[in-house]
C-alpha positions in Angstrom: -16.0 11.0 -28.0 -12.4 12.1 -27.3 -12.2 14.9 -24.7 -10.2 17.1 -27.1 -12.8 16.6 -29.8 -15.5 17.4 -27.3 -13.9 20.8 -26.7 -13.6 21.6 -30.4 -17.1 20.4 -31.1 -18.4 22.8 -28.4 -16.2 25.6 -29.8 -17.5 25.0 -33.4 -21.1 25.4 -32.3 -20.3 28.4 -30.0 -18.0 30.7 -31.9 -18.5 32.7 -35.1 -16.8 31.7 -38.2 -15.0 35.2 -38.7 -11.9 36.1 -36.8 -12.5 37.9 -33.5 -11.6 41.6 -33.7 -8.8 42.4 -31.3 -9.5 46.2 -31.3 -8.5 46.6 -27.6 -5.2 44.7 -28.1 -4.4 47.0 -31.1 -5.1 50.1 -29.1 -2.8 49.0 -26.3 -0.1 48.3 -28.8 -0.4 51.7 -30.5 -0.6 53.5 -27.1 2.6 51.9 -25.8 5.4 54.6 -25.4 8.2 52.3 -26.6 9.1 52.5 -30.3 9.4 48.7 -30.7 6.6 46.3 -29.8 7.5 42.6 -30.0 4.9 39.8 -30.1 7.0 36.9 -28.9 5.1 33.6 -28.5 5.0 30.1 -29.9 3.0 29.1 -33.0 -0.8 29.3 -32.5 -0.9 32.4 -30.4 -2.4 34.7 -33.1 0.7 36.9 -33.8 0.2 37.0 -37.6 -3.5 37.6 -37.2 -3.0 40.6 -34.9 -0.4 42.1 -37.3 -2.9 41.6 -40.2 -5.6 43.4 -38.2 -3.2 46.3 -37.5 -2.3 46.5 -41.2 -6.0 46.6 -42.2 -6.8 49.3 -39.6 -3.8 51.5 -40.6 -3.8 50.8 -44.3 -0.4 49.2 -44.2 1.2 45.9 -45.4 3.0 43.3 -43.4 6.6 42.7 -44.2 7.1 38.8 -44.2 10.7 38.1 -44.7 14.0 37.4 -42.8 15.4 40.5 -44.3 14.9 43.7 -42.4 12.0 45.9 -43.6 12.9 48.9 -45.7 13.0 52.3 -44.0 9.7 53.7 -45.2 8.1 57.0 -44.4 4.9 55.6 -42.8 4.1 56.0 -39.1 4.5 52.3 -38.3 6.2 49.2 -39.8 4.9 45.7 -39.3 7.4 42.8 -39.5 6.3 39.2 -39.3 9.5 37.1 -39.1 9.1 33.7 -40.7 9.7 30.6 -38.5 13.1 28.9 -38.6 14.7 31.9 -40.1 17.8 33.9 -39.3 16.7 37.6 -39.6 19.0 40.4 -40.4 20.0 43.0 -37.8 17.2 45.4 -36.8 18.0 48.7 -38.6 19.5 51.4 -36.4 16.5 53.7 -37.0 14.4 51.4 -35.0 17.0 50.4 -32.4 17.5 54.1 -31.6 13.7 54.6 -31.1 13.5 57.1 -34.0 10.9 55.0 -35.8 8.1 52.7 -34.6 7.8 49.0 -35.5 5.7 46.0 -34.4 7.5 42.6 -34.8 6.0 39.2 -34.6 8.4 36.3 -33.9 8.8 33.0 -32.1 10.8 32.7 -28.9 13.5 30.7 -30.5 14.1 33.3 -33.2 17.0 35.6 -32.4 16.8 39.1 -33.7 20.2 40.9 -33.7 20.3 44.3 -32.0 17.0 43.7 -30.2 18.8 43.3 -26.9 20.5 46.6 -27.3 17.2 48.3 -28.0 15.8 46.6 -24.8 18.7 48.1 -22.8 17.8 51.5 -24.2 14.2 51.0 -22.9 12.7 51.1 -26.4 11.1 47.6 -26.4 7.6 46.6 -25.3 7.2 42.8 -25.2 4.0 40.8 -25.4 4.4 37.1 -24.5 2.1 34.1 -24.4 0.0 35.2 -21.6 -0.5 38.7 -23.1 -1.8 37.3 -26.4 -4.6 35.1 -24.9 -8.2 36.2 -25.4 -10.1 37.4 -22.3 -13.8 37.2 -21.6 -14.3 40.8 -22.7 -12.9 40.1 -26.2 -15.0 37.0 -26.6 -18.1 39.0 -25.6 -17.7 41.1 -28.6 -17.9 38.1 -30.9 -20.6 35.9 -29.3 -23.7 35.9 -27.1 -23.0 36.5 -23.4 -24.4 33.1 -22.4 -21.7 31.3 -24.4 -18.7 33.3 -23.3 -17.9 31.5 -20.0 -18.2 28.0 -21.6 -16.0 28.9 -24.5 -13.4 30.6 -22.3 -13.2 27.5 -20.0 -12.9 25.2 -23.0 -10.2 27.3 -24.8 -8.6 29.3 -22.0 -8.4 32.1 -24.6 -5.9 30.1 -26.7 -6.2 31.6 -30.3 -5.2 28.2 -31.8 -8.4 26.5 -30.4 -10.6 29.5 -31.1 -9.3 29.9 -34.7 -9.3 26.2 -35.8 -12.3 24.6 -34.3 -12.8 22.0 -37.1 -9.2 20.6 -37.0 -9.2 16.8 -36.5 -7.0 15.2 -33.9 -4.5 14.0 -36.5 -4.0 17.5 -38.0 -3.9 19.1 -34.6 -1.3 16.6 -33.4 0.8 17.3 -36.6 0.6 21.0 -36.0 1.7 20.6 -32.4 4.6 18.4 -33.4 5.9 20.6 -36.2 5.1 24.1 -35.1 4.9 24.1 -31.3 7.3 21.3 -30.2 9.8 21.2 -33.0 11.3 24.6 -32.2 11.7 23.7 -28.5 15.1 22.9 -27.1 15.9 19.3 -26.1 15.6 20.3 -22.4 12.1 21.8 -23.0 10.9 18.6 -24.8 12.2 16.5 -21.9 10.5 18.8 -19.4 7.3 18.4 -21.3 7.6 14.6 -21.2 8.1 14.9 -17.4 5.0 17.1 -17.1 2.9 14.7 -19.2 3.9 12.0 -16.7 2.3 14.1 -13.9 5.4 15.6 -12.4 6.4 19.2 -11.9 8.5 20.6 -14.8 10.3 23.8 -15.8 8.1 25.0 -18.7 6.5 28.3 -19.8 3.9 28.8 -17.0 1.5 30.5 -19.4 1.8 27.6 -21.9 1.1 24.8 -19.5 -2.7 25.5 -19.0 -3.1 25.6 -22.8 -1.2 22.3 -23.3 -3.5 20.8 -20.7 -6.4 21.4 -23.1 -4.8 19.1 -25.7 -3.2 16.7 -23.3 -4.9 13.6 -24.8 -3.2 14.1 -28.2 0.0 15.7 -26.9 1.9 12.4 -26.1 1.6 11.4 -29.8 2.8 14.8 -31.0 5.7 14.7 -28.5 6.6 11.2 -29.7 6.7 12.4 -33.3 8.9 15.4 -32.4 11.3 13.2 -30.4 11.5 10.6 -33.2 12.6 13.4 -35.6 15.3 14.5 -33.1 16.7 10.9 -32.7 17.2 10.6 -36.5 20.0 13.2 -36.3 23.0 12.1 -34.2 23.8 15.6 -33.0 20.3 16.3 -31.9 19.9 12.9 -30.4 23.1 13.5 -28.3 21.6 16.8 -27.0 18.4 14.9 -26.2 20.4 12.3 -24.2 22.1 15.0 -22.3 18.8 16.7 -21.5 17.3 13.4 -20.3 20.3 12.8 -18.1 20.2 16.3 -16.6 16.5 16.0 -15.8 16.8 12.5 -14.2 15.4 10.4 -17.0 18.4 8.1 -17.0 16.8 5.2 -18.9 15.8 7.4 -21.7 19.3 8.9 -21.7 21.0 5.5 -21.9 18.7 4.2 -24.7 19.1 7.4 -26.7 22.9 7.1 -26.5 22.6 3.5 -27.5 20.4 4.4 -30.5 23.2 6.5 -32.1 25.9 3.9 -31.2 27.6 6.0 -28.5 27.9 3.0 -26.2 30.6 4.4 -23.9 28.4 7.4 -23.0 25.4 5.0 -22.6 27.5 2.8 -20.2 28.7 5.8 -18.2 25.0 6.9 -17.7 24.1 3.3 -16.8 26.9 3.0 -14.3 26.0 6.4 -12.8 22.4 5.2 -12.5 23.5 2.3 -10.3 25.2 -0.3 -12.6 24.1 -3.7 -11.4 21.8 -2.0 -8.9 20.0 -0.1 -11.7 17.2 -2.6 -11.2 16.4 -1.2 -7.8 16.6 2.5 -8.7 14.5 2.4 -12.0 12.6 -1.0 -12.0 12.8 -4.3 -13.7 11.4 -3.1 -17.1 14.0 -0.3 -17.3 16.8 -2.7 -16.3 15.8 -5.1 -19.0 15.5 -2.4 -21.6 18.9 -0.8 -21.1 20.7 -4.2 -20.9 19.0 -5.2 -24.2 20.4 -2.0 -25.8 24.1 -3.0 -25.4 25.4 -5.3 -28.2 26.4 -8.7 -26.9 30.1 -8.3 -27.8 30.3 -5.0 -25.9 28.3 -6.2 -22.9 30.3 -9.4 -22.5 33.6 -7.4 -22.5 32.5 -5.2 -19.5 32.7 -6.4 -15.9 29.7 -4.3 -14.7 27.5 -5.3 -17.6 28.3 -9.0 -17.1 27.4 -8.9 -13.5 24.2 -7.0 -14.4 23.3 -9.7 -17.0 24.0 -12.3 -14.3 21.7 -10.4 -11.9 19.0 -10.3 -14.6 19.4 -14.1 -15.1 19.0 -14.7 -11.3 15.9 -12.6 -11.2 14.4 -14.7 -13.9 15.3 -17.9 -12.0 18.2 -18.8 -14.4 21.0 -19.6 -12.0 22.9 -21.7 -14.5 23.0 -18.9 -17.0 24.3 -16.5 -14.3 27.1 -18.9 -13.4 28.0 -19.3 -17.1 28.1 -15.6 -17.7 30.5 -15.1 -14.7 32.7 -18.1 -15.8 33.0 -16.8 -19.4 34.2 -13.4 -18.1 36.1 -14.2 -15.0 37.1 -17.8 -15.3 35.6 -21.0 -14.0 37.1 -20.4 -10.5 34.5 -17.7 -9.9 31.9 -20.4 -9.4 34.0 -22.2 -6.7 32.6 -20.5 -3.6 35.4 -21.6 -1.3 38.0 -20.3 -3.8 36.4 -16.9 -4.2 36.2 -16.2 -0.5 39.5 -17.7 0.6 41.5 -16.1 -2.2 39.8 -12.7 -2.5 42.9 -11.0 -4.0 42.4 -12.5 -7.4 38.9 -11.0 -7.8 37.7 -7.4 -7.5 35.8 -6.4 -4.3 32.7 -5.6 -6.4 32.7 -9.1 -7.9 33.2 -10.8 -4.5 30.3 -8.7 -3.1 28.2 -9.8 -6.1 29.1 -13.5 -5.3 27.7 -13.0 -1.8 24.4 -11.9 -3.3 24.4 -14.8 -5.8 24.8 -17.3 -2.9 21.2 -16.6 -2.0 19.9 -18.0 -5.3 22.3 -21.0 -5.3 21.6 -24.2 -3.5 24.5 -23.7 -1.1 24.7 -24.3 2.6 27.4 -22.2 4.3 29.6 -23.8 6.9 30.5 -21.8 10.0 34.1 -21.5 8.6 33.0 -20.3 5.2 30.4 -18.0 6.7 33.2 -16.3 8.7 35.2 -15.9 5.4 32.2 -14.4 3.7 31.9 -11.9 6.5 35.6 -11.1 6.1 34.9 -9.6 2.7 33.0 -6.7 4.3 36.4 -5.1 5.2 37.2 -4.8 1.5 34.1 -2.6 0.8 34.4 1.2 0.9 32.8 2.7 4.0 30.8 5.1 1.8 29.6 2.6 -0.7 26.3 2.3 1.0 24.4 0.4 -1.6 27.0 -2.4 -1.8 27.5 -2.6 2.0 23.7 -2.7 2.4 23.4 -5.5 -0.1 26.1 -7.5 1.7 24.0 -7.3 4.9 20.9 -8.0 2.9 22.5 -11.3 1.6 23.8 -12.3 5.1 20.3 -11.6 6.5 18.9 -14.4 4.2 21.4 -17.0 5.6 20.7 -15.9 9.2 16.9 -16.4 8.7 17.5 -19.8 7.1 19.6 -20.8 10.2 16.9 -19.3 12.5 19.5 -17.0 14.0 16.8 -14.4 14.3 18.6 -12.1 16.8 21.6 -11.8 14.5 19.3 -11.4 11.5 17.6 -8.4 13.2 21.0 -6.8 13.8 22.1 -7.1 10.1 18.6 -6.0 9.0 19.0 -2.8 10.8 22.5 -2.3 9.3 21.2 -2.9 5.8 18.3 -0.4 6.3 20.8 2.2 7.5 22.9 1.8 4.4 20.0 1.7 2.0 18.5 4.9 3.5 21.9 6.6 3.1 22.0 5.3 -0.6 18.4 6.5 -1.0 17.1 3.2 -2.5 13.7 2.7 -0.9 13.0 -0.4 -2.9 15.8 -2.3 -1.1 14.8 -0.8 2.2 11.3 -2.2 1.5 12.7 -5.7 1.1 14.6 -5.5 4.4 11.5 -4.2 6.3 9.5 -7.0 4.6 12.0 -9.6 6.0 11.8 -8.0 9.4 8.0 -8.5 9.4 8.6 -12.1 8.2 10.9 -12.7 11.2 8.3 -11.4 13.6 5.8 -13.9 12.1 8.3 -16.7 12.5 8.6 -15.6 16.2 4.8 -15.7 16.3 4.6 -12.0 17.0 1.9 -10.7 14.7 1.6 -7.4 16.5 5.2 -6.4 15.8 5.0 -7.9 12.3 2.2 -5.4 11.5 4.4 -2.5 12.5 7.1 -3.6 10.1 4.5 -4.2 7.4 3.4 -0.6 7.8 7.0 0.5 7.5 7.4 -1.6 4.4 4.4 0.2 2.9 6.0 3.5 3.5 9.2 2.5 1.8 7.2 1.1 -1.2 5.3 4.3 -1.5 8.6 6.2 -2.0 9.6 4.0 -5.0 9.5 6.0 -8.2 8.3 3.3 -10.5 5.5 0.7 -10.6 6.4 -2.6 -9.0 3.3 -4.8 -9.0 5.2 -7.9 -7.9 6.3 -6.1 -4.7 2.9 -4.7 -4.1 1.6 -8.3 -4.2 4.3 -9.3 -1.7 3.1 -6.6 0.7 -0.5 -7.6 0.2 0.4 -11.2 1.0 2.3 -10.1 4.1 -0.7 -8.1 5.4 -3.0 -11.0 4.6 -0.8 -13.4 6.6 -0.6 -11.0 9.5 -4.4 -10.9 9.5 -4.5 -14.7 9.3 -2.1 -15.0 12.2 -4.5 -12.9 14.2 -7.5 -15.1 13.4 -8.8 -13.3 10.2 -8.7 -15.7 7.3 -10.7 -13.7 4.8 -7.9 -11.5 3.4 -5.6 -14.4 2.8 -8.3 -16.5 1.2 -9.1 -13.6 -1.1 -5.4 -13.2 -2.0 -5.1 -16.9 -2.8 -8.2 -16.7 -5.0 -7.3 -13.6 -7.0 -3.5 -13.1 -6.9 -2.0 -16.5 -6.7 -1.2 -17.0 -10.4 0.8 -13.8 -10.7 2.4 -14.4 -7.3 3.7 -17.9 -8.1 5.3 -16.8 -11.3 7.0 -13.8 -9.8 10.5 -13.6 -8.4 10.9 -13.7 -4.7 13.7 -14.6 -2.3 13.9 -18.1 -0.7 12.9 -17.1 2.8 9.8 -15.4 1.3 9.0 -18.6 -0.5 9.0 -20.5 2.8 6.7 -17.9 4.2 4.3 -18.2 1.3 4.4 -22.0 1.4 3.5 -22.2 5.0 0.7 -19.7 5.2 -0.8 -20.5 1.8 -1.0 -24.2 2.4 -2.4 -23.8 6.0 -5.1 -21.4 4.8 -6.1 -23.6 1.9 -6.2 -26.8 4.0 -8.2 -25.2 6.8 -10.7 -23.1 4.8 -10.9 -24.9 1.4 -9.6 -28.5 1.3 -6.6 -30.7 1.6 -6.6 -31.1 -2.2 -6.5 -27.3 -2.7 -3.5 -27.1 -0.3 -1.6 -29.9 -2.1 -2.3 -28.4 -5.5 -0.9 -25.1 -4.2 2.3 -26.9 -3.1 2.5 -28.6 -6.4 2.7 -25.3 -8.2 5.9 -24.5 -6.4 7.6 -27.7 -7.2 9.2 -26.1 -10.3 11.8 -24.7 -7.9 13.0 -28.2 -7.0 14.6 -28.4 -10.5 17.3 -25.9 -9.6 17.2 -25.8 -5.8 17.0 -28.9 -3.6 16.1 -26.9 -0.5 12.8 -25.9 -1.9 12.0 -29.5 -2.7 12.6 -30.6 0.9 10.6 -27.6 2.2 7.6 -28.5 0.0 7.7 -32.2 1.0 7.8 -31.4 4.7 5.0 -28.9 4.4 2.9 -31.4 2.5 3.5 -33.9 5.3 2.2 -31.4 7.9 -0.9 -30.8 5.7 -1.5 -34.5 5.5 -1.2 -34.8 9.3 -3.8 -32.0 9.7 -6.1 -33.9 7.5 -5.7 -37.0 9.7 -3.8 -38.9 7.0 -1.0 -39.8 9.4 0.3 -42.9 7.6 0.6 -41.1 4.3 2.4 -38.2 6.0 4.8 -40.7 7.6 5.5 -42.4 4.3 6.3 -39.1 2.6 8.6 -37.9 5.4 10.3 -41.3 5.5 11.0 -41.1 1.7 13.3 -38.0 2.2 16.9 -39.0 2.1 18.0 -37.3 5.4 19.4 -38.4 8.7 16.3 -37.3 10.6 14.3 -40.6 10.5 11.6 -41.7 12.8 14.0 -44.1 14.5 16.5 -41.2 15.0 13.9 -39.0 16.6 12.5 -41.8 18.8 16.0 -42.5 20.2 17.0 -38.8 20.4 17.4 -36.9 23.7 19.6 -33.8 24.0 20.3 -34.1 20.3 16.9 -32.5 19.7 18.1 -29.5 21.6 21.2 -29.1 19.4 19.6 -29.2 16.0 20.4 -26.2 13.9 19.4 -26.8 10.3 15.9 -25.4 9.4 14.7 -28.4 7.5 16.1 -30.9 10.1 14.2 -29.1 12.8 11.0 -29.2 10.8 11.4 -32.9 10.0 12.2 -33.8 13.6 9.0 -31.9 14.7 6.9 -33.8 12.1 8.1 -37.1 13.6 7.6 -35.9 17.1 4.1 -34.7 16.3 3.4 -38.1 14.8 4.6 -39.9 17.9 2.6 -37.7 20.2 -0.5 -38.5 18.2 0.0 -42.2 18.0 1.8 -42.9 21.3 1.2 -40.0 23.7 2.0 -42.2 26.7 5.3 -43.4 25.3 8.0 -43.3 28.0 10.2 -40.2 28.1 8.2 -38.5 25.4 7.7 -35.4 27.7 11.5 -35.3 28.1 12.0 -35.3 24.4 9.5 -32.5 24.0 11.3 -30.6 26.7 14.5 -30.9 24.6 12.9 -29.7 21.4 11.2 -26.8 23.2 14.6 -25.8 24.7 16.2 -25.6 21.2 17.1 -22.0 20.7 16.9 -22.3 16.9 13.1 -23.0 17.0 10.9 -20.2 15.8 8.3 -18.8 18.2 5.5 -20.5 16.2 7.2 -23.9 16.4 7.7 -23.5 20.2 4.0 -22.8 20.7 3.1 -25.9 18.8 5.6 -28.1 20.7 4.2 -26.8 24.0 0.7 -27.8 22.9 1.9 -31.3 22.2 3.5 -31.4 25.7 0.2 -30.3 27.3 -1.5 -33.1 25.3 1.0 -35.7 26.6 0.4 -34.5 30.2 -3.3 -34.7 29.7 -3.1 -38.3 28.3 -1.0 -39.2 31.3 -3.8 -37.8 33.5 -1.5 -35.0 34.8 -4.2 -32.3 34.4 -2.4 -29.7 36.5 0.7 -29.7 34.4 -1.4 -29.9 31.2 -3.5 -26.8 32.0 -0.4 -25.0 33.3 1.5 -25.5 30.0 -1.6 -24.7 28.0 -2.4 -21.6 30.0 1.1 -20.3 29.3 0.7 -21.0 25.6 -2.6 -19.1 25.4 -1.2 -16.1 27.3 1.7 -15.9 25.0 -0.6 -16.2 22.0 -2.7 -13.4 23.4 0.4 -11.2 23.9 1.7 -11.8 20.4 -1.6 -11.8 18.6 -0.9 -15.2 17.2 -3.9 -17.4 16.6 -2.9 -19.3 13.5 -0.3 -21.6 15.2 -2.9 -22.7 17.7 -5.5 -23.3 14.9 -3.0 -25.6 13.1 -2.9 -27.8 16.3 -6.7 -28.2 16.5 -6.3 -32.0 16.5 -4.7 -31.8 19.9 -6.4 -28.6 21.2 -9.9 -30.0 20.7 -9.3 -32.9 23.1 -7.5 -30.7 25.6 -10.2 -28.0 25.7 -13.1 -30.5 26.0 -11.6 -31.6 29.3 -13.7 -29.6 31.8 -10.9 -28.9 34.4 -8.6 -27.5 31.7 -11.3 -25.6 29.9 -12.7 -23.9 33.0 -9.2 -23.0 34.2 -8.4 -21.3 30.9 -11.7 -19.3 31.0 -10.5 -17.5 34.2 -8.1 -15.2 32.2 -9.7 -12.5 30.0 -6.9 -12.5 27.3 -7.1 -16.3 27.1 -10.9 -16.2 26.8 -10.5 -13.8 23.8 -8.0 -16.2 22.2 -10.5 -19.1 22.8 -13.3 -17.1 21.2 -11.3 -16.3 18.1 -10.2 -19.9 17.8 -13.8 -21.1 18.0 -14.9 -18.4 15.5 -12.3 -19.8 13.2 -13.8 -23.3 13.3 -12.3 -25.1 16.3 -14.6 -28.0 17.1 -16.2 -28.1 20.5 -15.7 -31.8 20.8 -13.1 -34.3 19.5 -13.5 -36.1 16.2 -15.8 -39.1 16.4 -17.3 -38.0 19.7 -20.6 -37.0 17.9 -21.0 -40.6 16.8 -20.1 -42.0 20.2 -16.7 -43.3 19.2 -14.0 -43.5 21.8 -10.6 -41.9 21.0 -9.0 -45.4 20.3 -11.9 -46.4 18.0 -11.6 -43.1 16.2 -7.8 -43.5 15.7 -8.2 -47.1 14.5 -10.9 -46.1 12.1 -8.8 -43.3 10.6 -5.9 -45.7 10.1 -7.9 -48.3 8.2 -9.2 -45.4 6.1 -5.6 -44.8 5.0 -5.3 -48.5 4.0 -3.5 -49.7 7.1 -3.7 -53.4 8.0 -4.6 -54.6 11.4 -1.1 -55.8 12.0 0.4 -52.4 11.0 -2.1 -50.6 13.4 -1.2 -53.0 16.2 2.5 -52.3 15.8 2.0 -48.6 15.4 -0.2 -48.2 18.5 1.5 -50.9 20.7 -1.6 -53.1 20.8 -2.3 -56.7 20.0 -4.1 -57.5 16.8 -7.0 -58.9 18.8 -7.4 -55.5 20.6 -7.4 -53.7 17.2 -10.2 -56.1 16.0 -12.1 -55.4 19.2 -12.0 -51.6 18.6 -12.9 -52.0 15.0 -15.9 -54.2 15.8 -17.1 -51.5 18.3 -16.7 -48.8 15.7 -18.6 -50.9 13.1 -21.5 -51.3 15.5 -21.7 -47.6 16.5 -21.6 -46.6 12.8 -24.1 -49.2 11.7 -21.6 -50.9 9.4 -20.8 -54.5 8.8 -17.8 -54.3 6.5 -14.5 -52.5 6.4 -15.3 -50.6 3.2 -18.6 -49.3 4.7 -16.7 -48.1 7.8 -14.1 -46.3 5.6 -16.9 -44.5 3.7 -18.6 -43.6 7.0 -15.3 -42.2 8.4 -14.9 -40.0 5.4 -18.5 -38.8 5.6 -17.9 -37.9 9.2 -14.9 -35.8 8.3 -12.5 -38.0 10.2 -10.1 -37.9 7.2 -9.8 -35.5 4.3 
């Protein structure tokens, strides 16, 4: 049963059918020294009933008219002024205090001359709180055991006590027509704010009563507001009230509903213009833009940029470009022209093009990047939201270029401006990126601090933003994963993945999601699950090539982790880039000078492949030294490359150098709280740690022991693949390669062996596994988990 109906049912069974006698209230009225008593309260407060009871007691009649009552000879005159009327002046005989009168009226009804009588001290007013029933009055009408319950359910409101059988529909209609209709526009808006759970300037005595009918009040308020909007003048007053009380979206849509588009646009622009989205949320942004007619919107610079931003947020880059070209000319989509000839475009449009670059598949050269930065001087120093967004956009390019120190600097500048502009949503995004940068550095501990700061910013946002809440949840799950706790990320991928994939996020955040999501799924579910996850993101390849390369490279890494090295090599080789296996094999200092994010990842995939297949290859440790020395590597990437270097030293029987490098890696991981990068290199770490001299050396350090324990808790094997079946490392590797379909000749070339040696290793593997044929050996390899 509805809560409001519950109250009225209880009242129906508790109170008597007759009206409660208000003898004490009548005595108080008659005893007041002032000549004029005014019952001034909204409908439903029992004014007319009290006047009737006075008339019955004194043998009088109640004057119900807008005209002033006649000057009779009785001791008292009773005047019940009808609602929505314009009463005549109060006769002078009453104003002067020569005769007594009791008047019932609503607060919105103005009675001429009453103020003058108040100044003379002749007026005694009873307002809403004075007309409520108290427990003593209820006690005169019902058993004592019922009084407290009835009082708590009605708060003494005469409306609920007098009409216990009114249904929700009738009560809502009464509230709309009698209680809400007389209110001013500002009072109605304040009521809407109060219903939304926020403080509002309303009659303090009325609020506890309205709380009793809160479930049906929104419907009554909607009815009252709909009536107002049908009249252009009243709708304009409503729009102004919305604006004055901070409900900008309602103000804009109300102006739009009566065709006053310039006023609607002024309110939209004052609310942030193209930044309206971040002040009021995506739903409000879409709603106000939809209210502007197409012809009007396309003729307005700010609205065109807002529509372009809306298109970008929905992944429609082509539509955004078309909108700008139709308004500003085709040259606006020529990035070089925009930033080299800034004089032909407004500073606001140029600033918007900087933001738009994030969504376009565009790689900035150093020269163009310098020109983009030059536009900052065109922006007003006090236009904090625009300057903050400039730094926000530049931050994305710095992260892509792995210039993380510079990225941190512009992130701090962006947050400063966003705090000055009081836009916590945009400050949230910056703090989120700062956490992401710490994860790229492999610093989970600092990442958590920025995640907590992000949560504080998100908590200050004044509207629901479920997509951003999911981003924060993913960030926290990835930080836990980085520290060796996979459960939160696994839970997120199981419950939130669908909504997350279809949401709008920035490119650097997509990279972050791709890496952690695929690693977690491959390690804790299956390679198939990880590849399916990557496939769901391929839709971005249609409009943005960088996402396609990112996904392909990530899939190659997942295949390597699953011991499907040949397939990984084939996928990487299929990418049309200059970073081929031959280029990497021949590279020296060039590895140290790589800058492009995807080129670095591709070079590391080839190096990892070479380390796995040919760890004793000449000069390999020198090449690894060059890639480790590359200043554009992330902290995570550097940890991984150092593990490969330790593996190469171990295979070359240089155990001192191997354990020295590995000890440094583990100490750094302990300091940063980074377990996930080590877990992804389990293929190499397992063999390193099973070497007694290395394992015992690492166990000396307490922080390193803790990292080792967390790695083993996360599933790091205690022995190398194939060891349980008595297979040697070479036999295991040959077996994995035939499982991928490699011929003996291919294996011989890849491993630098003769075909006869390959056949020798295969025959040993067959014997140890109890197999006689190649197909049986492949099935056995899969059963042993050598390949996924």
